[in-house]
C-alpha positions in Angstrom: 56.8 -20.4 9.1 54.1 -19.6 11.6 56.1 -17.1 13.4 56.7 -15.3 9.8 53.0 -15.4 9.0 51.9 -14.1 12.3 54.3 -11.2 12.2 53.2 -10.3 8.5 49.6 -10.1 9.8 50.6 -8.1 12.9 52.7 -5.6 10.4 49.8 -5.2 8.1 47.3 -4.5 10.6 49.7 -1.9 12.2 50.4 -0.1 8.8 46.6 -0.2 8.2 45.8 1.4 11.5 48.6 3.9 11.2 47.7 4.8 7.7 43.9 5.1 8.5 44.6 7.6 11.7 46.4 9.8 9.4 43.4 10.8 7.3 41.5 13.6 8.6 39.3 14.2 5.7 37.3 11.7 3.5 36.4 12.7 -0.2 33.2 11.4 -1.6 32.8 11.9 -5.2 29.2 11.6 -6.6 28.4 10.8 -10.1 25.7 13.1 -11.4 24.1 10.3 -13.1 23.2 8.9 -9.6 21.8 12.2 -8.5 19.8 12.3 -11.5 18.3 9.0 -10.9 17.2 9.7 -7.5 15.8 12.9 -8.4 13.6 10.9 -10.9 12.8 8.2 -8.5 11.6 10.8 -6.0 9.6 12.7 -8.7 7.7 9.4 -9.7 6.8 8.6 -6.2 5.4 12.1 -5.6 3.8 12.5 -8.7 0.0 12.1 -8.7 -2.5 11.4 -11.5 -6.2 11.9 -11.9 -8.3 8.6 -12.2 -11.8 7.5 -12.1 -13.4 4.6 -10.4 -16.8 3.4 -9.8 -18.1 3.3 -6.2 -20.4 0.2 -6.2 -21.7 0.4 -2.7 -21.1 2.0 0.8 -22.9 1.0 4.2 -22.2 1.2 7.9 -22.5 -2.8 7.9 -19.0 -4.3 7.0 -20.5 -7.8 6.3 -23.0 -6.5 4.0 -20.4 -4.2 2.0 -18.1 -7.4 2.1 -20.7 -9.6 0.2 -21.1 -6.6 -2.5 -17.4 -7.0 -3.1 -17.7 -10.6 -3.4 -20.8 -10.3 -5.8 -18.7 -8.1 -7.8 -15.5 -10.3 -8.1 -17.8 -13.4 -9.0 -19.6 -11.4 -11.7 -16.3 -10.1 -13.2 -13.4 -12.3 -12.1 -10.9 -10.5 -14.2 -11.5 -7.4 -12.1 -10.6 -7.0 -8.3 -12.8 -4.7 -6.2 -11.2 -2.5 -3.4 -12.8 -2.7 0.0 -12.1 0.2 2.5 -13.4 2.0 5.3 -13.8 5.7 5.5 -15.8 6.5 8.6 -18.6 5.9 9.2 -18.8 3.8 5.9 -17.4 0.7 4.4 -17.1 1.3 0.7 -16.5 -1.0 -2.3 -15.2 0.3 -5.7 -14.1 -1.0 -8.9 -10.7 -0.8 -10.5 -9.3 2.4 -11.7 -9.8 4.1 -15.1 -7.7 6.9 -16.9 -10.5 8.0 -19.0 -13.9 8.9 -17.7 -15.5 7.3 -20.8 -13.9 3.9 -19.9 -15.4 4.5 -16.5 -18.7 5.3 -17.9 -18.8 2.3 -20.1 -18.1 0.1 -17.2 -20.7 1.7 -15.0 -23.3 1.1 -17.9 -22.6 -2.5 -17.6 -22.9 -2.7 -13.9 -26.2 -0.7 -13.6 -28.3 -3.9 -13.5 -26.4 -5.6 -10.7 -25.5 -2.4 -8.8 -28.1 0.3 -9.4 -26.8 2.8 -7.1 -23.1 2.6 -8.4 -21.7 6.0 -9.7 -18.2 7.4 -10.7 -15.9 9.1 -8.5 -12.5 11.1 -9.4 -9.5 10.7 -7.4 -5.9 11.7 -7.4 -3.4 8.8 -6.7 0.2 8.3 -6.7 1.7 7.2 -10.0 3.4 4.4 -8.2 0.2 3.3 -7.0 -1.5 3.3 -10.3 
């Protein structure tokens, strides 16, 4: 029985190797819907939209800018502030807005605590929004 099993395995392995060696070409059939899906995916990742955000603060001192970020997040716990460095300044900005009017309303509510804040326009990737 053991001999028969080993013989069968050897035979199947031999047949598989021989049959694989006889094929010179490999054909790949591509479904159009898969191609369309990848095109859509790539377009979404390249698409940019215009948004608005409020720049709360910019300064050369990192720790001072970080304090402003924390102050904003304490006053507005439902919102997150972005903290980033664009030489030579550390910057703190609010969340993104699709409409300038929404950004204006938020800026008006911030003026008491952040008197130097202003609105900036930015183009971001759709996937990042």
